[in-house]
DRENDO-1510 file (C-alpha; in Angstrom, 1 decimal, always signed):
<recs>
REC; n; res; u; v; w
REC; 1; MET; -46.7; +34.3; -23.5 .
REC; 2; LEU; -48.6; +37.2; -22.4 .
REC; 3; ASP; -49.2; +35.6; -18.8 .
REC; 4; GLU; -47.8; +32.3; -18.1 .
REC; 5; SER; -49.5; +31.7; -14.6 .
REC; 6; LEU; -53.1; +32.7; -16.0 .
REC; 7; ALA; -52.3; +30.7; -19.3 .
REC; 8; LYS; -51.5; +27.6; -16.8 .
REC; 9; ARG; -54.7; +28.1; -14.6 .
REC; 10; TYR; -56.7; +28.0; -17.7 .
REC; 11; ALA; -54.8; +25.0; -18.9 .
REC; 12; ALA; -55.2; +23.1; -15.7 .
REC; 13; ALA; -58.8; +23.9; -15.4 .
REC; 14; LEU; -59.5; +22.5; -19.0 .
REC; 15; TYR; -57.0; +19.7; -18.3 .
REC; 16; ALA; -58.9; +18.6; -15.1 .
REC; 17; SER; -62.3; +18.5; -16.9 .
REC; 18; ALA; -61.0; +16.5; -19.7 .
REC; 19; SER; -59.5; +14.1; -17.2 .
REC; 20; ALA; -62.5; +13.5; -15.1 .
REC; 21; LYS; -64.0; +11.7; -18.3 .
REC; 22; LYS; -60.8; +10.5; -19.4 .
REC; 23; GLN; -60.7; +12.3; -22.7 .
REC; 24; GLN; -57.3; +14.2; -22.5 .
REC; 25; ARG; -55.9; +13.0; -25.6 .
REC; 26; GLU; -59.6; +14.3; -27.6 .
REC; 27; GLN; -59.6; +17.4; -25.7 .
REC; 28; LEU; -55.9; +18.0; -26.9 .
REC; 29; LYS; -56.9; +17.3; -30.4 .
REC; 30; GLU; -59.6; +19.7; -30.7 .
REC; 31; LEU; -57.4; +22.3; -29.2 .
REC; 32; ARG; -55.1; +21.3; -32.3 .
REC; 33; ILE; -58.0; +22.0; -34.5 .
REC; 34; ILE; -58.8; +25.3; -32.8 .
REC; 35; GLN; -55.0; +26.5; -32.9 .
REC; 36; LYS; -54.7; +25.4; -36.5 .
REC; 37; GLU; -57.7; +27.3; -37.6 .
REC; 38; LEU; -56.7; +30.4; -35.8 .
REC; 39; SER; -53.1; +30.2; -37.1 .
REC; 40; GLU; -54.3; +29.7; -41.2 .
REC; 41; HIS; -57.1; +32.4; -40.7 .
REC; 42; ALA; -55.5; +35.6; -39.3 .
REC; 43; GLN; -58.8; +37.5; -39.4 .
REC; 44; LEU; -60.6; +35.0; -37.5 .
REC; 45; SER; -57.6; +35.1; -34.8 .
REC; 46; GLN; -57.6; +39.3; -34.8 .
REC; 47; CYS; -61.7; +39.2; -34.8 .
REC; 48; LEU; -61.0; +36.8; -31.8 .
REC; 49; VAL; -59.1; +39.3; -29.8 .
REC; 50; SER; -60.5; +42.7; -31.0 .
REC; 51; PRO; -62.3; +44.5; -28.2 .
REC; 52; ALA; -64.4; +46.1; -31.2 .
REC; 53; VAL; -66.1; +43.1; -32.0 .
REC; 54; ALA; -68.9; +42.3; -29.1 .
REC; 55; ARG; -68.8; +39.0; -27.1 .
REC; 56; PRO; -72.0; +37.4; -28.3 .
REC; 57; VAL; -70.7; +38.2; -32.5 .
REC; 58; LYS; -67.3; +36.6; -31.3 .
REC; 59; LYS; -69.4; +33.5; -30.0 .
REC; 60; LYS; -71.7; +33.2; -32.9 .
REC; 61; ILE; -68.3; +33.4; -35.3 .
REC; 62; ILE; -67.1; +30.7; -33.1 .
REC; 63; GLN; -69.9; +28.4; -33.8 .
REC; 64; ALA; -70.2; +28.9; -37.2 .
REC; 65; VAL; -66.6; +28.1; -37.7 .
REC; 66; PHE; -66.2; +25.3; -35.4 .
REC; 67; ALA; -69.4; +23.6; -35.7 .
REC; 68; ASP; -69.3; +19.6; -36.2 .
REC; 69; LYS; -65.7; +20.1; -35.5 .
REC; 70; ILE; -65.4; +20.5; -31.6 .
REC; 71; SER; -67.2; +18.9; -28.5 .
REC; 72; VAL; -69.6; +20.9; -26.2 .
REC; 73; ARG; -66.5; +21.1; -23.9 .
REC; 74; ALA; -64.4; +22.8; -26.2 .
REC; 75; PHE; -67.2; +25.4; -27.0 .
REC; 76; ASN; -67.9; +26.1; -23.2 .
REC; 77; PHE; -64.4; +26.8; -22.6 .
REC; 78; LEU; -63.9; +29.0; -25.7 .
REC; 79; PHE; -67.1; +31.0; -24.2 .
REC; 80; VAL; -65.6; +31.2; -21.2 .
REC; 81; LEU; -62.5; +32.6; -22.4 .
REC; 82; ILE; -64.8; +35.0; -24.5 .
REC; 83; ASP; -67.0; +35.9; -21.3 .
REC; 84; LYS; -63.9; +36.9; -19.1 .
REC; 85; GLY; -62.1; +38.6; -21.8 .
REC; 86; ARG; -59.2; +36.1; -22.1 .
REC; 87; GLU; -59.4; +35.3; -25.5 .
REC; 88; ALA; -55.6; +36.9; -26.6 .
REC; 89; TYR; -54.6; +33.8; -23.9 .
REC; 90; LEU; -55.8; +31.2; -26.1 .
REC; 91; ASN; -52.8; +30.0; -27.9 .
REC; 92; ASP; -50.8; +30.1; -24.5 .
REC; 93; ILE; -53.2; +28.1; -23.1 .
REC; 94; ILE; -53.3; +25.6; -25.6 .
REC; 95; GLU; -49.4; +25.2; -25.2 .
REC; 96; CYS; -49.8; +24.5; -21.8 .
REC; 97; PHE; -52.2; +22.2; -22.0 .
REC; 98; LYS; -50.1; +20.4; -24.5 .
REC; 99; ARG; -47.3; +20.4; -21.9 .
REC; 100; GLN; -49.1; +19.2; -18.8 .
REC; 101; PHE; -50.5; +16.4; -21.5 .
REC; 102; CYS; -47.0; +15.4; -22.7 .
REC; 103; GLU; -45.8; +15.7; -19.2 .
REC; 104; GLU; -48.4; +13.3; -17.9 .
REC; 105; ASN; -47.5; +10.6; -20.9 .
REC; 106; GLY; -43.9; +10.9; -21.1 .
REC; 107; ILE; -43.8; +12.4; -24.3 .
REC; 108; VAL; -41.3; +15.2; -25.5 .
REC; 109; GLU; -42.3; +17.5; -28.5 .
REC; 110; VAL; -38.9; +18.0; -30.6 .
REC; 111; THR; -38.7; +20.4; -33.3 .
REC; 112; VAL; -35.9; +19.2; -35.8 .
REC; 113; GLU; -34.5; +22.1; -38.5 .
REC; 114; SER; -32.8; +21.4; -41.6 .
REC; 115; ALA; -31.3; +22.5; -44.8 .
REC; 116; SER; -33.2; +19.9; -46.8 .
REC; 117; GLU; -36.1; +17.1; -46.3 .
REC; 118; LEU; -34.4; +14.7; -43.7 .
REC; 119; ASP; -35.0; +11.1; -44.9 .
REC; 120; MET; -36.8; +8.6; -42.7 .
REC; 121; GLN; -33.8; +6.7; -41.8 .
REC; 122; LEU; -32.4; +9.8; -40.4 .
REC; 123; CYS; -35.7; +10.9; -38.6 .
REC; 124; ILE; -35.7; +7.3; -36.8 .
REC; 125; PHE; -31.8; +7.7; -35.7 .
REC; 126; ILE; -32.7; +11.1; -34.2 .
REC; 127; GLU; -35.9; +10.0; -32.5 .
REC; 128; THR; -34.0; +6.9; -31.1 .
REC; 129; HIS; -31.3; +9.0; -30.0 .
REC; 130; LEU; -33.4; +11.6; -28.2 .
REC; 131; ASN; -35.5; +8.7; -26.7 .
REC; 132; LYS; -32.4; +7.2; -25.0 .
REC; 133; ILE; -31.0; +10.6; -24.0 .
REC; 134; THR; -34.6; +11.6; -22.3 .
REC; 135; GLY; -35.9; +8.3; -21.7 .
REC; 136; LYS; -39.6; +9.4; -23.1 .
REC; 137; LYS; -41.6; +9.0; -26.1 .
REC; 138; ILE; -40.5; +11.6; -28.8 .
REC; 139; LYS; -42.9; +13.5; -30.9 .
REC; 140; MET; -40.7; +15.0; -33.7 .
REC; 141; GLN; -41.7; +17.6; -36.1 .
REC; 142; THR; -39.4; +18.5; -39.1 .
REC; 143; ILE; -38.9; +22.0; -40.6 .
REC; 144; VAL; -36.9; +22.8; -43.7 .
REC; 145; ARG; -35.0; +25.7; -43.5 .
REC; 146; PRO; -32.7; +26.2; -46.6 .
REC; 147; GLU; -30.7; +28.9; -45.1 .
REC; 148; LEU; -29.4; +26.7; -42.5 .
REC; 149; ILE; -27.0; +25.5; -45.2 .
REC; 150; GLY; -26.5; +22.2; -43.7 .
REC; 151; GLY; -26.5; +20.5; -40.4 .
REC; 152; LEU; -29.6; +20.3; -37.8 .
REC; 153; VAL; -31.0; +22.7; -35.2 .
REC; 154; VAL; -32.7; +20.5; -32.7 .
REC; 155; LYS; -35.2; +22.1; -30.2 .
REC; 156; TYR; -36.8; +20.4; -27.2 .
REC; 157; GLY; -37.7; +21.2; -23.6 .
REC; 158; GLY; -36.3; +24.5; -23.6 .
REC; 159; CYS; -33.1; +23.4; -25.0 .
REC; 160; LEU; -31.7; +24.3; -28.2 .
REC; 161; TYR; -28.8; +22.4; -30.0 .
REC; 162; ASP; -27.4; +24.7; -33.2 .
REC; 163; GLY; -25.2; +22.3; -35.1 .
REC; 164; SER; -26.3; +24.1; -38.4 .
REC; 165; ILE; -23.6; +25.1; -40.8 .
REC; 166; LYS; -24.9; +28.6; -40.9 .
REC; 167; ARG; -24.1; +29.0; -36.9 .
REC; 168; HIS; -20.7; +27.5; -37.7 .
REC; 169; LEU; -20.0; +30.1; -40.3 .
REC; 170; SER; -21.3; +33.0; -38.0 .
REC; 171; ASN; -18.7; +31.7; -35.5 .
REC; 172; ILE; -15.8; +31.8; -38.0 .
REC; 173; HIS; -16.8; +35.1; -39.3 .
REC; 174; ASN; -16.9; +36.6; -35.8 .
REC; 175; LEU; -13.7; +35.1; -34.8 .
REC; 176; MET; -12.0; +36.6; -38.0 .
REC; 177; ALA; -13.8; +39.9; -38.0 .
REC; 178; PRO; -11.6; +42.8; -37.3 .
REC; 179; LYS; -12.8; +44.1; -33.6 .
REC; 180; ARG; -13.8; +47.6; -33.3 .
REC; 181; SER; -13.1; +49.6; -30.5 .
</recs>
């Protein structure tokens, strides 16, 4: 994160604007659309943060890419970031906005990584268990990482629980490897 305090301030301002009209959820959806477009199109992201691209050109590109996809508030927010030279903070601002939304709505975003696709029953079990631990609604994302070999890696709220076979094998290897002096 470039400057977390700056990202938090911009996210808080956008959140307050959306809250005034009870549109936090809609704003979050639009921010996810923006984030997805930027992550899927590296050239768009590079263009947005490049000092070589003039601000009016950046605004026209934003208008062309996001026409009919986002609200006037979202456009205005992007234009403020461009005018203030804060485009590089956009992803961090979106992440701060998501965190604030989740905190206010009692939601925990969880990432579960596994070596193979998890079946629905296991996903429900994990979600239910985490719900009991946190006392909050769970929004779970699953990622398949074959290199884990087996087991799970669970990430939420700054916590990391690595129960993967890869980590266990690594620990065994480290214990058995000769110590170098």
